[in-house]
KOLSE-740678 format. One record per residue: residue number from 1; residue in three letters; x, y, z of N, C-alpha, C, O in turn. Coordinates in pm, 1 decimal. Layout:
residues N
i	aa	npx	npy	npz	capx	capy	capz	cpx	cpy	cpz	opx	opy	opz
NUM	Ala	X	Y	Z	X	Y	Z	X	Y	Z	X	Y	Z
...
end
This chain:
residues 95
i	aa	npx	npy	npz	capx	capy	capz	cpx	cpy	cpz	opx	opy	opz
1	Met	8146.7	9480.5	2842.5	8147.5	9442.6	2982.7	8004.6	9409.0	3024.6	7911.5	9485.2	2998.2
2	Gly	7988.5	9294.8	3089.6	7856.1	9251.6	3129.6	7812.2	9313.6	3260.4	7889.9	9379.8	3329.2
3	Val	7686.9	9291.1	3293.3	7629.6	9344.6	3416.2	7694.8	9280.6	3538.7	7709.9	9347.1	3641.1
4	Gly	7733.5	9154.3	3530.9	7791.4	9082.4	3643.3	7929.8	9130.2	3682.1	7971.3	9108.5	3795.9
5	Cys	8003.2	9194.4	3592.1	8140.3	9240.0	3621.2	8143.1	9343.7	3732.1	8230.3	9338.9	3818.9
6	Gly	8050.9	9435.5	3730.6	8046.2	9538.8	3834.1	8017.0	9480.4	3971.0	8075.2	9522.9	4070.8
7	Ala	7927.7	9383.5	3976.0	7892.5	9320.0	4103.2	8010.6	9240.4	4157.6	8036.7	9242.4	4277.9
8	Ala	8081.7	9170.6	4070.1	8198.6	9092.9	4114.1	8307.5	9186.0	4165.6	8372.2	9157.7	4266.5
9	Arg	8327.0	9296.6	4096.0	8428.0	9394.0	4138.8	8391.0	9451.8	4275.7	8478.0	9470.2	4360.9
10	Thr	8264.3	9480.0	4296.6	8218.3	9533.3	4425.3	8239.7	9430.9	4536.2	8282.8	9466.1	4646.0
11	Arg	8209.2	9302.4	4507.5	8230.4	9198.0	4608.1	8378.8	9185.6	4643.1	8412.7	9169.1	4760.3
12	Arg	8467.6	9193.2	4543.6	8612.2	9186.8	4569.0	8656.3	9306.5	4652.5	8736.4	9292.4	4744.9
13	Trp	8603.9	9424.0	4619.7	8638.8	9545.3	4694.9	8595.5	9531.1	4841.0	8671.7	9563.9	4931.9
14	Ile	8474.5	9482.8	4863.1	8424.1	9463.6	4999.9	8509.8	9360.4	5073.2	8545.5	9381.1	5189.1
15	Ala	8542.7	9250.4	5007.3	8626.5	9147.2	5070.6	8763.7	9203.2	5105.6	8816.7	9175.1	5213.2
16	Asp	8822.3	9283.1	5014.7	8953.1	9344.8	5043.2	8944.8	9439.3	5161.8	9033.1	9437.8	5247.5
17	Glu	8841.9	9520.3	5168.7	8824.3	9613.5	5280.6	8805.5	9538.2	5412.0	8861.3	9577.3	5514.5
18	Glu	8727.6	9431.1	5409.4	8706.8	9351.7	5530.6	8837.7	9286.9	5575.8	8865.1	9280.2	5695.6
19	Arg	8918.5	9239.2	5481.1	9048.0	9179.1	5514.7	9140.2	9283.4	5576.8	9206.3	9256.2	5676.9
20	Arg	9144.8	9403.0	5517.8	9229.7	9509.7	5573.4	9185.7	9548.8	5713.9	9269.5	9572.5	5800.9
21	Glu	9056.1	9555.7	5736.2	9004.9	9589.9	5869.3	9039.7	9480.9	5970.4	9075.6	9511.1	6084.2
22	Ala	9029.4	9355.1	5929.9	9065.8	9244.1	6019.1	9214.5	9249.1	6051.9	9252.9	9223.9	6166.1
23	Glu	9298.9	9281.2	5954.0	9442.7	9293.6	5977.9	9472.4	9410.0	6073.1	9558.2	9398.7	6160.7
24	Arg	9401.2	9521.3	6055.5	9420.8	9636.8	6143.4	9384.2	9601.1	6287.6	9456.7	9636.4	6380.6
25	Arg	9272.8	9531.8	6306.2	9230.2	9490.9	6440.7	9329.1	9393.3	6503.1	9360.8	9404.1	6621.6
26	Ala	9378.1	9298.0	6423.9	9474.5	9200.8	6475.3	9603.6	9270.9	6516.7	9661.8	9237.5	6619.9
27	Gly	9648.2	9366.8	6437.9	9768.7	9442.7	6472.1	9750.2	9521.5	6600.2	9839.5	9525.5	6684.9
28	Ala	9634.5	9584.1	6614.5	9606.9	9662.0	6735.7	9602.7	9571.6	6859.0	9647.3	9611.0	6966.8
29	Ala	9549.4	9451.1	6842.8	9541.3	9358.3	6956.5	9679.8	9308.3	6998.1	9702.3	9280.4	7115.8
30	Arg	9772.8	9296.7	6902.7	9908.0	9248.3	6933.8	10000.5	9358.5	6983.2	10106.7	9329.8	7038.3
31	Arg	9962.0	9483.3	6964.5	10047.9	9595.3	7003.7	10065.8	9596.5	7154.7	9967.6	9587.0	7228.3
32	Pro	10189.1	9607.9	7202.1	10210.5	9612.0	7347.0	10151.6	9740.6	7405.9	10138.9	9841.1	7335.9
33	Pro	10116.0	9737.0	7533.7	10060.7	9857.8	7594.5	10166.0	9968.7	7599.7	10286.0	9942.1	7606.5
34	Ala	10119.3	10091.2	7596.3	10210.2	10206.3	7603.9	10276.8	10208.5	7741.5	10212.8	10175.4	7841.3
35	Pro	10403.4	10246.6	7747.9	10470.6	10251.8	7878.4	10412.9	10365.0	7963.7	10364.2	10465.0	7910.9
36	Glu	10418.8	10348.3	8094.6	10368.2	10452.0	8184.7	10466.4	10566.6	8199.4	10425.6	10680.7	8220.6
37	Trp	10596.7	10537.5	8188.4	10699.9	10638.3	8212.1	10807.7	10627.4	8104.9	10838.6	10518.2	8057.4
38	Leu	10864.1	10741.3	8067.6	10969.0	10746.2	7966.1	11084.1	10832.3	8015.5	11063.8	10927.0	8091.5
39	Ile	11204.8	10799.1	7972.0	11320.3	10885.7	7995.7	11376.0	10922.7	7859.1	11402.1	10836.7	7775.0
40	Glu	11393.2	11051.0	7839.6	11448.9	11102.5	7715.1	11598.8	11121.5	7731.2	11645.6	11180.0	7828.8
41	Arg	11671.9	11071.7	7635.1	11817.8	11084.0	7635.7	11860.3	11189.5	7535.4	11790.0	11217.8	7438.4
42	Gly	11976.7	11246.9	7561.0	12034.9	11342.1	7467.3	12113.4	11269.5	7359.6	12108.2	11146.8	7350.8
43	Leu	12185.8	11343.8	7277.9	12268.3	11282.3	7173.9	12372.6	11191.0	7235.1	12402.1	11084.1	7181.7
44	Asp	12428.3	11233.5	7347.3	12518.6	11149.2	7424.8	12428.9	11057.7	7509.1	12354.5	11106.7	7594.1
45	Arg	12434.5	10930.0	7487.8	12342.2	10836.5	7554.0	12346.4	10844.0	7706.2	12251.5	10802.0	7772.4
46	Asn	12454.0	10896.4	7762.2	12464.9	10907.7	7907.5	12394.4	11031.5	7961.1	12373.3	11043.2	8081.8
47	Asn	12358.2	11123.1	7873.6	12293.1	11247.3	7912.8	12141.4	11227.1	7915.7	12079.0	11206.4	7811.6
48	Leu	12082.5	11233.2	8035.4	11937.7	11220.9	8048.1	11876.6	11359.6	8040.1	11912.5	11448.0	8117.9
49	Val	11785.7	11379.1	7947.8	11729.8	11511.0	7918.7	11603.5	11539.2	8000.6	11587.4	11648.2	8055.5
50	Ala	11513.3	11438.8	8008.5	11387.2	11462.9	8078.9	11316.4	11332.2	8110.2	11339.0	11229.5	8046.2
51	Val	11229.6	11339.4	8210.9	11139.7	11229.0	8245.3	11001.4	11269.5	8193.5	10960.0	11384.4	8208.9
52	His	10930.7	11174.8	8132.4	10797.4	11200.1	8076.7	10699.6	11093.8	8126.1	10740.2	10984.3	8164.9
53	Thr	10571.3	11126.7	8124.3	10469.1	11023.7	8142.2	10454.8	10952.6	8009.1	10493.8	11007.1	7905.8
54	Gly	10400.1	10833.2	8009.1	10379.4	10759.2	7884.9	10278.1	10824.2	7793.5	10273.0	10793.1	7674.5
55	Glu	10197.7	10913.8	7847.0	10094.2	10981.2	7767.7	10138.0	11118.2	7717.7	10057.1	11191.6	7661.0
56	Cys	10264.1	11153.6	7737.5	10312.5	11285.8	7696.7	10298.2	11304.5	7546.1	10327.6	11214.2	7467.9
57	Trp	10253.0	11422.2	7507.4	10236.3	11450.5	7364.8	10364.7	11502.2	7300.4	10369.2	11519.7	7178.6
58	Asp	10468.1	11526.9	7379.0	10592.1	11581.9	7324.3	10715.1	11516.4	7387.7	10796.7	11585.4	7448.7
59	Pro	10729.5	11382.7	7374.1	10838.1	11315.7	7444.6	10975.5	11323.1	7377.7	11073.2	11277.5	7437.1
60	Gly	10986.7	11377.1	7260.2	11115.5	11378.7	7192.7	11138.5	11248.6	7117.3	11057.1	11156.4	7123.6
61	Lys	11249.5	11242.4	7046.6	11275.8	11127.7	6960.0	11354.2	11017.0	7028.8	11343.7	10901.0	6989.0
62	Arg	11431.0	11049.3	7129.4	11520.1	10950.9	7191.7	11470.1	10914.8	7331.3	11531.5	10951.2	7431.6
63	Val	11358.8	10843.4	7336.6	11302.7	10802.8	7466.0	11307.5	10651.0	7478.4	11310.9	10577.5	7379.7
64	Arg	11307.5	10608.0	7602.5	11297.7	10464.3	7629.6	11203.3	10446.1	7747.4	11197.9	10530.8	7836.6
65	Pro	11129.5	10336.9	7748.2	11038.4	10312.7	7860.2	11116.7	10277.7	7986.2	11221.4	10213.3	7980.0
66	Val	11064.0	10321.4	8100.6	11124.9	10289.7	8229.8	11014.3	10255.4	8329.1	10896.6	10282.6	8305.3
67	Thr	11053.7	10196.4	8438.4	10957.9	10163.9	8544.9	10928.3	10289.2	8627.2	10996.3	10391.1	8615.1
68	Arg	10828.3	10279.1	8708.6	10794.3	10388.9	8799.4	10913.0	10420.7	8890.9	10946.6	10537.2	8912.4
69	Ala	10975.4	10316.1	8943.9	11090.0	10335.3	9033.8	11205.5	10405.6	8962.1	11271.0	10491.6	9021.0
70	Gln	11231.1	10370.4	8836.7	11338.0	10435.1	8760.6	11305.3	10582.1	8733.5	11394.0	10667.4	8737.4
71	Ala	11178.6	10611.4	8706.0	11137.9	10750.0	8682.2	11157.1	10833.3	8809.8	11206.9	10945.8	8804.0
72	Ile	11117.8	10777.9	8923.4	11134.4	10847.8	9051.6	11282.4	10870.4	9079.6	11322.3	10980.1	9118.5
73	Glu	11362.6	10768.5	9060.4	11506.6	10779.1	9084.7	11568.9	10886.8	8996.4	11651.3	10965.5	9043.1
74	Ala	11530.3	10890.5	8870.2	11584.4	10992.1	8778.7	11546.7	11132.5	8825.6	11630.7	11222.5	8824.7
75	Leu	11422.5	11151.8	8866.1	11379.5	11283.3	8914.3	11454.8	11322.4	9041.6	11490.3	11438.9	9059.8
76	Arg	11478.5	11227.0	9127.4	11552.5	11255.3	9251.1	11698.9	11287.2	9223.7	11763.9	11353.7	9304.3
77	His	11751.4	11240.4	9110.4	11889.6	11270.0	9072.2	11896.6	11388.3	8975.1	11988.6	11398.1	8894.0
78	Gln	11799.4	11476.1	8984.8	11798.2	11603.4	8914.0	11776.6	11593.7	8762.6	11809.3	11688.2	8690.8
79	Val	11723.0	11483.3	8712.6	11682.5	11480.5	8572.0	11554.3	11562.6	8564.5	11460.4	11535.8	8639.4
80	Pro	11548.1	11661.8	8476.0	11430.4	11749.3	8471.4	11302.1	11674.1	8436.2	11303.2	11578.0	8359.3
81	Ala	11193.2	11720.1	8494.0	11060.8	11669.2	8457.9	11012.2	11745.8	8335.4	11035.7	11866.1	8324.6
82	Cys	10945.9	11678.8	8245.0	10888.5	11744.7	8127.5	10791.0	11852.0	8175.0	10707.6	11827.5	8262.2
83	Ser	10802.3	11969.3	8117.7	10714.6	12079.7	8159.1	10574.4	12066.9	8100.6	10484.7	12141.9	8138.9
84	Lys	10554.5	11973.7	8009.0	10423.5	11958.6	7946.1	10338.2	11852.2	8014.8	10219.2	11873.4	8038.1
85	Cys	10399.6	11736.4	8047.5	10320.6	11627.5	8107.1	10336.5	11617.9	8259.1	10260.3	11545.8	8323.6
86	Arg	10432.8	11688.2	8317.3	10456.2	11696.3	8461.1	10458.2	11560.0	8531.1	10372.2	11533.2	8615.0
87	Pro	10553.9	11474.3	8498.5	10562.8	11344.3	8566.2	10592.1	11356.4	8714.9	10554.3	11268.8	8792.6
88	Asp	10658.8	11463.7	8755.4	10686.0	11483.0	8897.1	10556.1	11497.4	8975.3	10543.2	11444.2	9085.5
89	Thr	10460.2	11569.2	8918.4	10330.6	11585.1	8983.2	10256.4	11451.2	8984.5	10197.6	11413.4	9085.9
90	Ala	10259.3	11379.8	8871.5	10191.4	11251.2	8863.4	10249.9	11149.4	8961.4	10178.5	11062.6	9011.6
91	Leu	10380.2	11160.7	8988.1	10446.1	11068.4	9081.5	10443.0	11118.1	9224.7	10485.3	11046.8	9315.7
92	Gly	10393.5	11239.5	9246.6	10386.4	11293.4	9381.8	10519.3	11341.0	9435.9	10541.8	11339.6	9557.0
93	Ile	10608.1	11383.4	9346.1	10739.6	11432.2	9386.8	10741.6	11584.0	9372.9	10700.4	11639.4	9271.1
94	Glu	10789.5	11648.4	9475.9	10796.9	11795.4	9472.3	10919.7	11837.9	9394.0	11028.1	11781.2	9408.0
95	Ala	10899.9	11938.4	9311.9	11011.8	11989.5	9230.4	11109.8	12068.3	9312.0	11209.0	12117.8	9258.5
end
């Protein structure tokens, strides 16, 4: 193996890393913004389990994004507020 092989391999490695980083940045730029409000559903799709903020660290597996108005309406119709992210407080609704 010649001296030039190591340098070529290093250049390929650097080019591959730069390509991966560019792909990661492009993916991040195309990612839609996180929703502000979420509603968690139960196993029965008609059963609403909780309202969450979009930044909640424990939203559950069955959530869907909703508008601010939908989150308020759900809370007013007795859908529980998440006890961790407190969307009722963030929306200014008294429990």
